[in-house]
Structures are given as structure tokens and as C-alpha cells.
DRENPA-3360 file (N, C-alpha, C; in nm, 2 decimals, always signed):
BEGIN
1 = MAFRGGAV = +9.70/+9.91/+10.04/+9.74/+9.87/+10.17/+9.87/+9.94/+10.20 ~ +9.90/+9.96/+10.33/+10.02/+10.03/+10.36/+10.14/+9.94/+10.38 ~ +10.25/+10.00/+10.40/+10.38/+9.93/+10.42/+10.37/+9.84/+10.54 ~ +10.44/+9.72/+10.53/+10.42/+9.62/+10.63/+10.55/+9.58/+10.70 ~ +10.64/+9.66/+10.71/+10.76/+9.62/+10.77/+10.84/+9.73/+10.84 ~ +10.90/+9.70/+10.96/+10.99/+9.79/+11.02/+10.94/+9.91/+11.07 ~ +11.03/+10.00/+11.11/+10.99/+10.14/+11.16/+11.10/+10.23/+11.12 ~ +11.07/+10.36/+11.12/+11.17/+10.46/+11.09/+11.17/+10.55/+11.21;
9 = PPPPGRRG = +11.28/+10.62/+11.24/+11.29/+10.71/+11.36/+11.20/+10.82/+11.34 ~ +11.12/+10.86/+11.44/+11.03/+10.97/+11.43/+11.11/+11.10/+11.45 ~ +11.05/+11.22/+11.41/+11.12/+11.34/+11.43/+11.13/+11.38/+11.57 ~ +11.22/+11.47/+11.61/+11.24/+11.51/+11.75/+11.11/+11.55/+11.81 ~ +11.08/+11.51/+11.93/+10.97/+11.55/+12.01/+10.85/+11.46/+11.99 ~ +10.86/+11.36/+11.89/+10.75/+11.26/+11.86/+10.80/+11.12/+11.88 ~ +10.89/+11.10/+11.97/+10.94/+10.96/+11.98/+10.84/+10.88/+12.06 ~ +10.81/+10.76/+12.01/+10.71/+10.68/+12.08/+10.78/+10.59/+12.17;
17 = RGGVLPLV = +10.71/+10.49/+12.23/+10.76/+10.39/+12.32/+10.87/+10.31/+12.25 ~ +10.99/+10.31/+12.31/+11.10/+10.24/+12.24/+11.18/+10.32/+12.14 ~ +11.13/+10.45/+12.12/+11.21/+10.54/+12.04/+11.17/+10.54/+11.89 ~ +11.07/+10.46/+11.85/+11.04/+10.46/+11.71/+10.89/+10.45/+11.70 ~ +10.84/+10.50/+11.59/+10.70/+10.48/+11.55/+10.69/+10.39/+11.43 ~ +10.60/+10.29/+11.43/+10.60/+10.19/+11.33/+10.54/+10.23/+11.20 ~ +10.59/+10.17/+11.09/+10.52/+10.19/+10.96/+10.45/+10.07/+10.93 ~ +10.32/+10.06/+10.98/+10.25/+9.94/+10.95/+10.10/+9.98/+10.92;
25 = RGPALPLL = +10.07/+9.97/+10.79/+9.93/+10.00/+10.74/+9.88/+10.13/+10.80 ~ +9.95/+10.23/+10.79/+9.91/+10.36/+10.84/+10.01/+10.41/+10.94 ~ +10.14/+10.43/+10.89/+10.25/+10.46/+10.97/+10.24/+10.60/+11.03 ~ +10.30/+10.62/+11.15/+10.31/+10.76/+11.20/+10.43/+10.82/+11.13 ~ +10.41/+10.94/+11.08/+10.51/+11.01/+11.01/+10.53/+11.15/+11.05 ~ +10.64/+11.22/+11.02/+10.66/+11.36/+11.06/+10.54/+11.45/+11.01 ~ +10.51/+11.55/+11.09/+10.41/+11.65/+11.05/+10.47/+11.74/+10.95 ~ +10.60/+11.75/+10.94/+10.66/+11.84/+10.83/+10.64/+11.76/+10.70;
33 = PPGRDARV = +10.65/+11.84/+10.59/+10.64/+11.77/+10.46/+10.74/+11.66/+10.45 ~ +10.71/+11.55/+10.39/+10.80/+11.43/+10.38/+10.93/+11.47/+10.31 ~ +11.04/+11.41/+10.36/+11.17/+11.44/+10.30/+11.25/+11.53/+10.38 ~ +11.19/+11.61/+10.48/+11.27/+11.71/+10.55/+11.36/+11.64/+10.65 ~ +11.33/+11.52/+10.70/+11.41/+11.45/+10.80/+11.50/+11.36/+10.72 ~ +11.63/+11.38/+10.74/+11.73/+11.30/+10.66/+11.72/+11.15/+10.70 ~ +11.69/+11.13/+10.83/+11.68/+10.99/+10.87/+11.57/+10.92/+10.80 ~ +11.45/+10.99/+10.78/+11.34/+10.93/+10.71/+11.38/+10.90/+10.56;
41 = RRARGRLR = +11.45/+10.99/+10.50/+11.49/+10.98/+10.36/+11.58/+10.85/+10.35 ~ +11.68/+10.84/+10.44/+11.76/+10.72/+10.44/+11.69/+10.59/+10.45 ~ +11.59/+10.59/+10.55/+11.51/+10.47/+10.57/+11.43/+10.44/+10.44 ~ +11.37/+10.54/+10.38/+11.29/+10.52/+10.26/+11.38/+10.46/+10.15 ~ +11.50/+10.51/+10.14/+11.60/+10.46/+10.04/+11.63/+10.31/+10.05 ~ +11.65/+10.27/+10.18/+11.68/+10.13/+10.21/+11.56/+10.04/+10.17 ~ +11.44/+10.09/+10.21/+11.32/+10.01/+10.19/+11.28/+10.00/+10.04 ~ +11.31/+10.11/+9.97/+11.27/+10.12/+9.83/+11.34/+10.01/+9.75;
49 = AVTDLGAP = +11.46/+9.98/+9.79/+11.54/+9.88/+9.72/+11.48/+9.74/+9.74 ~ +11.40/+9.72/+9.84/+11.35/+9.58/+9.87/+11.25/+9.54/+9.76 ~ +11.16/+9.63/+9.71/+11.06/+9.60/+9.62/+11.11/+9.60/+9.48 ~ +11.13/+9.48/+9.42/+11.18/+9.47/+9.28/+11.06/+9.43/+9.19 ~ +11.01/+9.52/+9.11/+10.89/+9.50/+9.03/+10.92/+9.39/+8.92 ~ +11.04/+9.36/+8.89/+11.07/+9.26/+8.79/+11.11/+9.13/+8.85 ~ +11.09/+9.11/+8.98/+11.13/+8.99/+9.05/+11.03/+8.88/+9.01 ~ +11.08/+8.75/+9.00/+10.99/+8.64/+8.97/+10.87/+8.63/+9.07;
57 = EHLGALLG = +10.90/+8.66/+9.20/+10.79/+8.65/+9.30/+10.68/+8.75/+9.27 ~ +10.71/+8.86/+9.21/+10.61/+8.96/+9.18/+10.54/+8.93/+9.05 ~ +10.62/+8.90/+8.95/+10.56/+8.87/+8.82/+10.48/+8.74/+8.82 ~ +10.53/+8.64/+8.90/+10.46/+8.51/+8.92/+10.32/+8.53/+8.98 ~ +10.32/+8.62/+9.08/+10.19/+8.65/+9.15/+10.09/+8.72/+9.05 ~ +10.14/+8.81/+8.97/+10.05/+8.88/+8.88/+10.00/+8.78/+8.77 ~ +10.09/+8.69/+8.73/+10.04/+8.58/+8.63/+9.94/+8.49/+8.69 ~ +9.97/+8.45/+8.82/+9.87/+8.36/+8.88/+9.73/+8.43/+8.90;
65 = IALATAVL = +9.74/+8.56/+8.94/+9.61/+8.63/+8.96/+9.54/+8.64/+8.82 ~ +9.61/+8.67/+8.72/+9.55/+8.69/+8.59/+9.48/+8.56/+8.54 ~ +9.55/+8.45/+8.56/+9.50/+8.32/+8.52/+9.37/+8.28/+8.60 ~ +9.38/+8.30/+8.73/+9.27/+8.27/+8.82/+9.15/+8.36/+8.79 ~ +9.18/+8.49/+8.75/+9.07/+8.58/+8.72/+9.00/+8.53/+8.59 ~ +9.07/+8.49/+8.49/+9.01/+8.44/+8.37/+8.93/+8.32/+8.39 ~ +8.97/+8.22/+8.48/+8.90/+8.10/+8.51/+8.77/+8.14/+8.58 ~ +8.78/+8.23/+8.68/+8.66/+8.27/+8.75/+8.55/+8.34/+8.67;
73 = VVAARRPN = +8.60/+8.43/+8.58/+8.51/+8.50/+8.49/+8.43/+8.40/+8.40 ~ +8.50/+8.30/+8.35/+8.43/+8.20/+8.27/+8.33/+8.12/+8.36 ~ +8.38/+8.08/+8.48/+8.29/+8.00/+8.57/+8.17/+8.08/+8.61 ~ +8.18/+8.21/+8.62/+8.07/+8.29/+8.66/+7.95/+8.29/+8.56 ~ +7.98/+8.25/+8.43/+7.88/+8.25/+8.33/+7.81/+8.11/+8.32 ~ +7.86/+8.02/+8.40/+7.79/+7.89/+8.41/+7.69/+7.89/+8.51 ~ +7.60/+7.79/+8.51/+7.49/+7.78/+8.61/+7.54/+7.76/+8.75 ~ +7.46/+7.82/+8.85/+7.48/+7.80/+8.99/+7.62/+7.84/+9.04;
81 = PDWWLKTL = +7.66/+7.97/+9.02/+7.79/+8.02/+9.07/+7.78/+8.06/+9.22 ~ +7.66/+8.06/+9.27/+7.64/+8.12/+9.40/+7.73/+8.07/+9.51 ~ +7.75/+7.93/+9.51/+7.82/+7.87/+9.62/+7.97/+7.92/+9.63 ~ +8.03/+7.92/+9.51/+8.17/+7.96/+9.51/+8.19/+8.11/+9.52 ~ +8.09/+8.19/+9.48/+8.10/+8.33/+9.50/+8.10/+8.36/+9.65 ~ +8.01/+8.30/+9.72/+8.01/+8.32/+9.87/+8.14/+8.26/+9.93 ~ +8.19/+8.15/+9.88/+8.31/+8.10/+9.93/+8.43/+8.20/+9.91 ~ +8.43/+8.26/+9.79/+8.53/+8.36/+9.77/+8.52/+8.48/+9.86;
89 = AVVLVVDE = +8.39/+8.52/+9.89/+8.37/+8.63/+9.99/+8.42/+8.59/+10.13 ~ +8.40/+8.47/+10.17/+8.45/+8.42/+10.30/+8.60/+8.42/+10.30 ~ +8.67/+8.38/+10.19/+8.81/+8.37/+10.18/+8.87/+8.51/+10.20 ~ +8.81/+8.61/+10.13/+8.86/+8.75/+10.14/+8.85/+8.80/+10.28 ~ +8.73/+8.78/+10.35/+8.72/+8.82/+10.49/+8.82/+8.76/+10.58 ~ +8.83/+8.62/+10.57/+8.92/+8.55/+10.66/+9.07/+8.60/+10.63 ~ +9.10/+8.62/+10.51/+9.23/+8.67/+10.47/+9.26/+8.80/+10.54 ~ +9.16/+8.89/+10.53/+9.18/+9.02/+10.59/+9.19/+9.02/+10.74;
97 = VSWWAYLL = +9.10/+8.94/+10.80/+9.09/+8.93/+10.95/+9.22/+8.87/+11.00 ~ +9.27/+8.77/+10.92/+9.40/+8.70/+10.97/+9.51/+8.80/+10.98 ~ +9.51/+8.91/+10.89/+9.62/+9.00/+10.90/+9.61/+9.08/+11.03 ~ +9.49/+9.11/+11.08/+9.48/+9.19/+11.20/+9.51/+9.10/+11.32 ~ +9.48/+8.97/+11.31/+9.52/+8.88/+11.42/+9.67/+8.86/+11.42 ~ +9.73/+8.86/+11.30/+9.88/+8.85/+11.29/+9.94/+8.97/+11.36 ~ +9.89/+9.09/+11.34/+9.94/+9.21/+11.40/+9.93/+9.21/+11.55 ~ +9.80/+9.17/+11.60/+9.78/+9.17/+11.74/+9.86/+9.07/+11.81;
105 = LGGVPGSL = +9.89/+8.96/+11.75/+9.97/+8.85/+11.81/+10.12/+8.88/+11.80 ~ +10.16/+9.00/+11.75/+10.30/+9.04/+11.75/+10.37/+9.00/+11.62 ~ +10.30/+8.97/+11.51/+10.37/+8.94/+11.39/+10.46/+9.05/+11.33 ~ +10.42/+9.18/+11.36/+10.50/+9.29/+11.33/+10.54/+9.36/+11.46 ~ +10.66/+9.34/+11.51/+10.69/+9.40/+11.64/+10.68/+9.55/+11.64 ~ +10.62/+9.60/+11.75/+10.61/+9.75/+11.76/+10.49/+9.81/+11.70 ~ +10.40/+9.73/+11.63/+10.28/+9.79/+11.57/+10.19/+9.84/+11.67 ~ +10.12/+9.95/+11.65/+10.03/+10.01/+11.74/+9.89/+10.00/+11.68;
113 = LALSLPLQ = +9.79/+9.97/+11.77/+9.65/+9.95/+11.72/+9.60/+10.07/+11.65 ~ +9.62/+10.19/+11.70/+9.57/+10.31/+11.64/+9.63/+10.34/+11.51 ~ +9.75/+10.28/+11.48/+9.81/+10.31/+11.35/+9.80/+10.19/+11.26 ~ +9.72/+10.09/+11.30/+9.71/+9.97/+11.22/+9.56/+9.93/+11.19 ~ +9.48/+10.03/+11.18/+9.33/+10.00/+11.16/+9.31/+9.97/+11.01 ~ +9.20/+9.90/+10.98/+9.17/+9.87/+10.84/+9.11/+9.99/+10.77 ~ +9.18/+10.10/+10.75/+9.13/+10.22/+10.70/+9.19/+10.26/+10.56 ~ +9.29/+10.18/+10.52/+9.34/+10.21/+10.38/+9.23/+10.18/+10.28;
121 = LCDTAILI = +9.22/+10.24/+10.17/+9.12/+10.22/+10.07/+9.11/+10.07/+10.03 ~ +9.22/+10.01/+10.02/+9.22/+9.86/+9.98/+9.16/+9.78/+10.09 ~ +9.18/+9.81/+10.22/+9.12/+9.74/+10.33/+8.97/+9.75/+10.32 ~ +8.92/+9.87/+10.30/+8.78/+9.89/+10.29/+8.72/+9.82/+10.17 ~ +8.80/+9.83/+10.06/+8.75/+9.76/+9.93/+8.74/+9.61/+9.95 ~ +8.83/+9.55/+10.03/+8.82/+9.41/+10.05/+8.69/+9.37/+10.12 ~ +8.65/+9.44/+10.22/+8.52/+9.41/+10.29/+8.40/+9.44/+10.20 ~ +8.41/+9.55/+10.12/+8.30/+9.58/+10.03/+8.29/+9.48/+9.92;
129 = TAAALWTR = +8.40/+9.43/+9.88/+8.40/+9.33/+9.77/+8.34/+9.20/+9.83 ~ +8.37/+9.16/+9.95/+8.31/+9.04/+10.01/+8.16/+9.05/+10.02 ~ +8.11/+9.17/+10.06/+7.97/+9.20/+10.06/+7.90/+9.19/+9.93 ~ +7.97/+9.24/+9.83/+7.92/+9.24/+9.69/+7.91/+9.10/+9.64 ~ +8.01/+9.02/+9.66/+8.00/+8.88/+9.62/+7.89/+8.80/+9.69 ~ +7.86/+8.84/+9.81/+7.76/+8.76/+9.89/+7.62/+8.81/+9.85 ~ +7.60/+8.94/+9.83/+7.47/+8.99/+9.80/+7.44/+9.03/+9.66 ~ +7.54/+9.07/+9.58/+7.53/+9.12/+9.45/+7.44/+9.24/+9.44;
137 = RPLLVEVT = +7.44/+9.32/+9.54/+7.37/+9.45/+9.54/+7.44/+9.55/+9.45 ~ +7.36/+9.62/+9.37/+7.42/+9.71/+9.26/+7.53/+9.80/+9.32 ~ +7.50/+9.88/+9.43/+7.59/+9.98/+9.47/+7.72/+9.91/+9.52 ~ +7.71/+9.80/+9.59/+7.83/+9.73/+9.63/+7.91/+9.68/+9.52 ~ +7.85/+9.63/+9.41/+7.92/+9.59/+9.29/+7.99/+9.71/+9.22 ~ +7.92/+9.82/+9.22/+7.98/+9.94/+9.15/+8.10/+9.99/+9.23 ~ +8.09/+9.99/+9.36/+8.21/+10.03/+9.44/+8.32/+9.94/+9.42 ~ +8.29/+9.81/+9.42/+8.40/+9.71/+9.40/+8.46/+9.72/+9.26;
145 = YFWGLAGT = +8.38/+9.75/+9.16/+8.43/+9.76/+9.02/+8.52/+9.88/+9.01 ~ +8.47/+10.00/+9.05/+8.55/+10.12/+9.03/+8.67/+10.13/+9.13 ~ +8.66/+10.09/+9.25/+8.77/+10.10/+9.34/+8.87/+9.99/+9.31 ~ +8.82/+9.87/+9.27/+8.91/+9.76/+9.24/+9.00/+9.78/+9.12 ~ +8.94/+9.83/+9.01/+9.01/+9.85/+8.89/+9.08/+9.99/+8.88 ~ +9.04/+10.09/+8.95/+9.10/+10.22/+8.95/+9.21/+10.23/+9.06 ~ +9.19/+10.15/+9.17/+9.28/+10.17/+9.28/+9.36/+10.05/+9.32 ~ +9.29/+9.94/+9.35/+9.35/+9.82/+9.40/+9.45/+9.76/+9.30;
153 = IQALLTPD = +9.42/+9.77/+9.18/+9.51/+9.72/+9.08/+9.65/+9.78/+9.08 ~ +9.65/+9.91/+9.12/+9.78/+9.98/+9.13/+9.86/+9.92/+9.24 ~ +9.80/+9.88/+9.35/+9.87/+9.81/+9.46/+9.93/+9.68/+9.41 ~ +9.86/+9.62/+9.32/+9.92/+9.49/+9.26/+10.04/+9.52/+9.17 ~ +10.03/+9.62/+9.09/+10.14/+9.65/+9.00/+10.26/+9.70/+9.07 ~ +10.24/+9.79/+9.17/+10.35/+9.84/+9.25/+10.33/+9.81/+9.40 ~ +10.35/+9.69/+9.44/+10.32/+9.65/+9.58/+10.41/+9.72/+9.68 ~ +10.34/+9.77/+9.79/+10.41/+9.83/+9.90/+10.44/+9.72/+10.00;
161 = LPQHFPSY = +10.53/+9.63/+9.97/+10.54/+9.50/+10.04/+10.69/+9.46/+10.05 ~ +10.76/+9.49/+10.15/+10.90/+9.45/+10.16/+10.92/+9.30/+10.19 ~ +10.82/+9.23/+10.25/+10.83/+9.09/+10.27/+10.83/+9.01/+10.14 ~ +10.90/+8.90/+10.15/+10.92/+8.82/+10.02/+10.85/+8.68/+10.03 ~ +10.83/+8.62/+9.91/+10.79/+8.48/+9.90/+10.88/+8.39/+9.98 ~ +10.83/+8.29/+10.06/+10.69/+8.26/+10.08/+10.63/+8.30/+10.21 ~ +10.67/+8.42/+10.26/+10.62/+8.47/+10.39/+10.47/+8.48/+10.39 ~ +10.41/+8.48/+10.51/+10.27/+8.50/+10.53/+10.22/+8.63/+10.47;
169 = PYWQYYIA = +10.29/+8.75/+10.51/+10.25/+8.88/+10.45/+10.24/+8.88/+10.30 ~ +10.34/+8.81/+10.24/+10.34/+8.80/+10.09/+10.21/+8.74/+10.04 ~ +10.17/+8.62/+10.09/+10.05/+8.55/+10.05/+9.93/+8.63/+10.08 ~ +9.92/+8.69/+10.20/+9.81/+8.76/+10.24/+9.78/+8.88/+10.15 ~ +9.89/+8.95/+10.12/+9.88/+9.07/+10.03/+9.82/+9.04/+9.90 ~ +9.88/+8.94/+9.83/+9.84/+8.91/+9.69/+9.70/+8.85/+9.69 ~ +9.67/+8.77/+9.79/+9.53/+8.71/+9.79/+9.43/+8.82/+9.81 ~ +9.46/+8.92/+9.90/+9.36/+9.02/+9.92/+9.34/+9.11/+9.80;
177 = HGGVVASA = +9.45/+9.17/+9.75/+9.45/+9.26/+9.64/+9.40/+9.19/+9.51 ~ +9.46/+9.07/+9.48/+9.42/+9.00/+9.37/+9.27/+8.95/+9.37 ~ +9.23/+8.92/+9.50/+9.09/+8.89/+9.51/+8.99/+9.00/+9.48 ~ +9.03/+9.12/+9.51/+8.94/+9.24/+9.48/+8.93/+9.26/+9.33 ~ +9.05/+9.26/+9.27/+9.05/+9.28/+9.12/+8.98/+9.17/+9.05 ~ +9.00/+9.04/+9.09/+8.93/+8.93/+9.02/+8.78/+8.94/+9.05 ~ +8.74/+8.97/+9.17/+8.60/+8.98/+9.20/+8.53/+9.09/+9.12 ~ +8.60/+9.20/+9.10/+8.54/+9.31/+9.02/+8.51/+9.27/+8.88;
185 = LVLVVGLQ = +8.60/+9.19/+8.82/+8.58/+9.15/+8.69/+8.47/+9.03/+8.68 ~ +8.47/+8.95/+8.78/+8.37/+8.84/+8.79/+8.23/+8.90/+8.80 ~ +8.22/+9.00/+8.88/+8.08/+9.06/+8.90/+8.03/+9.13/+8.78 ~ +8.12/+9.21/+8.72/+8.08/+9.30/+8.61/+8.09/+9.23/+8.47 ~ +8.20/+9.15/+8.45/+8.21/+9.09/+8.32/+8.15/+8.95/+8.32 ~ +8.18/+8.87/+8.43/+8.12/+8.74/+8.44/+7.97/+8.73/+8.46 ~ +7.92/+8.80/+8.56/+7.78/+8.80/+8.60/+7.71/+8.91/+8.52 ~ +7.78/+9.00/+8.46/+7.72/+9.11/+8.38/+7.63/+9.20/+8.47;
193 = IHPRPWAV = +7.68/+9.23/+8.59/+7.61/+9.33/+8.67/+7.67/+9.46/+8.64 ~ +7.62/+9.54/+8.55/+7.69/+9.66/+8.50/+7.66/+9.78/+8.58 ~ +7.75/+9.87/+8.59/+7.72/+10.00/+8.66/+7.60/+10.07/+8.60 ~ +7.52/+10.12/+8.69/+7.40/+10.20/+8.65/+7.43/+10.34/+8.61 ~ +7.34/+10.41/+8.54/+7.36/+10.55/+8.51/+7.39/+10.63/+8.64 ~ +7.49/+10.72/+8.63/+7.53/+10.80/+8.75/+7.60/+10.73/+8.85 ~ +7.63/+10.60/+8.83/+7.70/+10.52/+8.93/+7.84/+10.58/+8.96 ~ +7.91/+10.63/+8.85/+8.04/+10.68/+8.86/+8.04/+10.80/+8.95;
201 = LKVAALTI = +7.94/+10.89/+8.94/+7.93/+11.01/+9.03/+7.91/+10.97/+9.17 ~ +7.83/+10.87/+9.19/+7.80/+10.82/+9.33/+7.93/+10.76/+9.39 ~ +8.00/+10.68/+9.32/+8.13/+10.63/+9.37/+8.23/+10.74/+9.39 ~ +8.24/+10.83/+9.31/+8.33/+10.95/+9.32/+8.29/+11.02/+9.45 ~ +8.17/+11.05/+9.48/+8.12/+11.12/+9.60/+8.16/+11.04/+9.72 ~ +8.13/+10.91/+9.72/+8.17/+10.82/+9.83/+8.32/+10.82/+9.86 ~ +8.40/+10.82/+9.75/+8.54/+10.82/+9.76/+8.59/+10.95/+9.83 ~ +8.53/+11.07/+9.79/+8.57/+11.19/+9.85/+8.53/+11.20/+10.00;
209 = AYTALVGA = +8.41/+11.15/+10.03/+8.37/+11.15/+10.17/+8.46/+11.06/+10.25 ~ +8.49/+10.94/+10.20/+8.58/+10.85/+10.27/+8.72/+10.91/+10.29 ~ +8.77/+10.97/+10.19/+8.90/+11.03/+10.20/+8.90/+11.14/+10.31 ~ +8.80/+11.22/+10.31/+8.79/+11.33/+10.41/+8.79/+11.27/+10.55 ~ +8.71/+11.16/+10.57/+8.70/+11.09/+10.70/+8.84/+11.04/+10.74 ~ +8.91/+10.97/+10.65/+9.04/+10.91/+10.68/+9.14/+11.02/+10.71 ~ +9.13/+11.14/+10.63/+9.22/+11.25/+10.66/+9.21/+11.30/+10.80 ~ +9.08/+11.31/+10.85/+9.06/+11.35/+10.99/+9.12/+11.26/+11.09;
217 = IDLVTGAN = +9.11/+11.13/+11.06/+9.16/+11.03/+11.15/+9.32/+11.04/+11.15 ~ +9.37/+11.06/+11.03/+9.52/+11.08/+11.02/+9.56/+11.20/+11.11 ~ +9.49/+11.31/+11.11/+9.53/+11.42/+11.19/+9.52/+11.39/+11.34 ~ +9.42/+11.31/+11.38/+9.40/+11.28/+11.52/+9.51/+11.17/+11.57 ~ +9.53/+11.07/+11.49/+9.62/+10.96/+11.53/+9.76/+10.98/+11.49 ~ +9.79/+11.07/+11.40/+9.93/+11.08/+11.35/+9.97/+10.97/+11.25 ~ +9.86/+10.90/+11.20/+9.89/+10.80/+11.10/+9.90/+10.85/+10.96 ~ +9.91/+10.76/+10.87/+9.92/+10.80/+10.73/+9.84/+10.71/+10.64;
225 = YMYLRAKP = +9.71/+10.69/+10.68/+9.62/+10.61/+10.60/+9.60/+10.68/+10.47 ~ +9.59/+10.59/+10.36/+9.57/+10.64/+10.23/+9.68/+10.73/+10.18 ~ +9.79/+10.74/+10.25/+9.91/+10.81/+10.21/+9.88/+10.96/+10.20 ~ +9.79/+11.01/+10.29/+9.75/+11.15/+10.28/+9.86/+11.25/+10.34 ~ +9.95/+11.19/+10.42/+10.05/+11.28/+10.49/+10.19/+11.25/+10.43 ~ +10.21/+11.15/+10.36/+10.34/+11.12/+10.30/+10.32/+11.00/+10.20 ~ +10.41/+11.00/+10.11/+10.42/+10.88/+10.02/+10.46/+10.76/+10.09 ~ +10.43/+10.64/+10.04/+10.48/+10.52/+10.10/+10.63/+10.51/+10.08;
233 = PTATLLDV = +10.70/+10.43/+10.17/+10.85/+10.43/+10.16/+10.90/+10.35/+10.04 ~ +10.82/+10.26/+9.98/+10.86/+10.19/+9.86/+10.82/+10.26/+9.74 ~ +10.87/+10.22/+9.63/+10.84/+10.29/+9.50/+10.70/+10.26/+9.46 ~ +10.62/+10.36/+9.43/+10.48/+10.35/+9.38/+10.46/+10.45/+9.27 ~ +10.35/+10.45/+9.21/+10.31/+10.55/+9.10/+10.30/+10.69/+9.16 ~ +10.28/+10.70/+9.29/+10.28/+10.83/+9.35/+10.41/+10.91/+9.34 ~ +10.52/+10.84/+9.32/+10.65/+10.90/+9.31/+10.66/+11.00/+9.19 ~ +10.58/+10.98/+9.08/+10.58/+11.06/+8.96/+10.48/+11.17/+8.97;
241 = LGPWPWYI = +10.41/+11.19/+9.08/+10.30/+11.28/+9.08/+10.33/+11.41/+9.15 ~ +10.46/+11.43/+9.19/+10.50/+11.55/+9.25/+10.52/+11.54/+9.40 ~ +10.56/+11.64/+9.47/+10.59/+11.63/+9.61/+10.46/+11.65/+9.69 ~ +10.47/+11.62/+9.82/+10.36/+11.64/+9.91/+10.33/+11.79/+9.92 ~ +10.21/+11.85/+9.93/+10.08/+11.77/+9.92/+10.03/+11.77/+9.78 ~ +10.10/+11.81/+9.68/+10.05/+11.82/+9.54/+10.01/+11.69/+9.48 ~ +10.08/+11.58/+9.52/+10.05/+11.45/+9.46/+9.91/+11.41/+9.50 ~ +9.86/+11.46/+9.61/+9.72/+11.42/+9.65/+9.62/+11.47/+9.55;
249 = GTAALIGF = +9.63/+11.60/+9.51/+9.54/+11.65/+9.41/+9.56/+11.59/+9.28 ~ +9.69/+11.56/+9.24/+9.71/+11.50/+9.11/+9.65/+11.36/+9.11 ~ +9.67/+11.29/+9.22/+9.62/+11.15/+9.22/+9.47/+11.15/+9.22 ~ +9.40/+11.25/+9.28/+9.26/+11.26/+9.27/+9.21/+11.28/+9.13 ~ +9.28/+11.37/+9.06/+9.24/+11.40/+8.92/+9.25/+11.28/+8.83 ~ +9.36/+11.21/+8.85/+9.38/+11.08/+8.78/+9.28/+10.98/+8.81 ~ +9.25/+10.97/+8.94/+9.15/+10.88/+8.99/+9.01/+10.90/+8.93 ~ +8.97/+11.03/+8.92/+8.84/+11.06/+8.86/+8.84/+11.03/+8.71;
257 = ALLALLDA = +8.96/+11.05/+8.65/+8.97/+11.02/+8.51/+8.96/+10.87/+8.48 ~ +9.02/+10.79/+8.57/+9.01/+10.65/+8.56/+8.86/+10.60/+8.58 ~ +8.79/+10.66/+8.68/+8.65/+10.62/+8.70/+8.57/+10.65/+8.57 ~ +8.59/+10.76/+8.51/+8.52/+10.79/+8.39/+8.56/+10.70/+8.28 ~ +8.68/+10.66/+8.27/+8.73/+10.57/+8.17/+8.66/+10.43/+8.19 ~ +8.66/+10.39/+8.31/+8.60/+10.26/+8.34/+8.45/+10.25/+8.31 ~ +8.39/+10.37/+8.33/+8.24/+10.38/+8.30/+8.21/+10.40/+8.15 ~ +8.31/+10.44/+8.07/+8.28/+10.47/+7.93/+8.22/+10.36/+7.85;
265 = PFRLVRRR = +8.26/+10.23/+7.86/+8.20/+10.13/+7.78/+8.05/+10.11/+7.81 ~ +8.01/+10.13/+7.94/+7.87/+10.12/+7.98/+7.79/+10.24/+7.93 ~ +7.85/+10.36/+7.93/+7.78/+10.48/+7.88/+7.75/+10.46/+7.73 ~ +7.85/+10.40/+7.66/+7.83/+10.38/+7.51/+7.72/+10.28/+7.49 ~ +7.71/+10.18/+7.57/+7.61/+10.08/+7.55/+7.47/+10.14/+7.58 ~ +7.46/+10.22/+7.69/+7.33/+10.28/+7.72/+7.28/+10.38/+7.62 ~ +7.37/+10.43/+7.54/+7.33/+10.53/+7.44/+7.28/+10.46/+7.31 ~ +7.31/+10.34/+7.30/+7.26/+10.27/+7.17/+7.11/+10.23/+7.18;
% end
């Protein structure tokens, strides 16, 4: 998910209504490589200080998600889990829809609809996860597993979230991301719906196709969905992958390696 607070001054000639373009789940950013505009750099520096990865509110959320995941995985192995799996699916959808209602009702002043669409990979993963919980169809489960553990978990470890406990965005963020990761483990470990042969290649192809689609939307709208035009303003793992645009290729290689690693246990089982 993308950054959820404030706005930074746009580059000359791209000033929006009110003189700023918002950074809300797909922020509008300079067309030049990130870091060229000193004002953007200063804004990023201020925002980066907001996210403290060692803060109790962050560590507490991770601990709560880990405990809830363990309980749900055990519960999934008991009879009749259908009702609560569908309840969890509804919770994820309501949680996601509530964020868009929050935006449309002015929860983040200055947010623009075209720049606040549910196009981040985590947003799409939430909806796919809900569908997987409801139907348990193999392809949906496979996408949930690979996207959830290779991508969404990174958003939990390094949250792009300046808002603090107990704000609504804080709860919404951790429920959404934690729900995807927990659901992935519930489906694959708890219900033992394992990825099929070649599933990793199918998910990789879907990921490439989706990234290309989002990249085209970024070009048209001036947004930054999936951080294809610039890194997020808060500290994330992308910061160690090099400057724009090289971090995109590096992240892709790491992503494919993670997909293969997540598939490795099931490949070994299939060979026995």
C-alpha cells in the first residue's frame, strides 16, 4: 500500500489545485528521476522520520498478527472452518472498502480519485485473498500465497504509514496487510491447499502482466502505483536496491527468487 499522509510540492509546471499533488496510495510525483527536486527530498526526509520500525506500536502489531495467525492456522485444521473463513473474507473486503470511503469523505484532505485507486499490489492482493478464502479455488490460493508471503509481508515489516496508533489508518493498514499474510498461511498450511506444479510460473506471469498494466496507468495519471516511478517517502527495503529506475529490476529479481523459494518445499514433496 502506498503512503497515506500529506502532500509534497510538485515540480514546476505540474502544480495541481491548491498548489500541491497528494501522496495517497499512488502519489503524483515528478517525471524526473526521484531526488532531483530538493523540496521532494526535504519532504521525504521529514516523513522518513515518522516511521520508527522499533516503536511499540509497530512491534505490538507484528506480535498480534503472529499470534492471530498461529491461532487461525490451528483452527483451520479443525472441522467446519467454512463459516469463519468466509467471515474473514468479509472483514478484509469491508476493511478495504472502508479505506476508500474514508478517502472519498475527506479523511485525507486533497486526495484525488485518479491517484487513489486500489491498484497497489497489496490492494489487489486483499481482494484476491478474500476471494480465495470464500471459494478456495487453487489459482486464487496460489496468488494469495505467493503475493502475500513474497510481497505483503514486506509492507508489514517496513510499513509505509506515517499515522500512529490508535488512528483509523493505523488499524486499517495492519488489519489489511496482516489479514493477507495470515490468510495465505491459513490456506496453505492450515487447509493444506498446496501450490500445484508450475503455479510459481503462472503467478510470476500474472505479476509481470499486472505490473505492466499498472505502469501504463502511472504514465497516464501521473501516479506512483507499485512505486514504479519513485520510492515511497518512508524507509522501506527498496532503499537498499539502488536508485530509480534500477531498483525496479533489482526488486523484480528478488521477487522471482522469493517466489521460487516459497515454492521449494512443495517441489521437494512432489519429487518424493
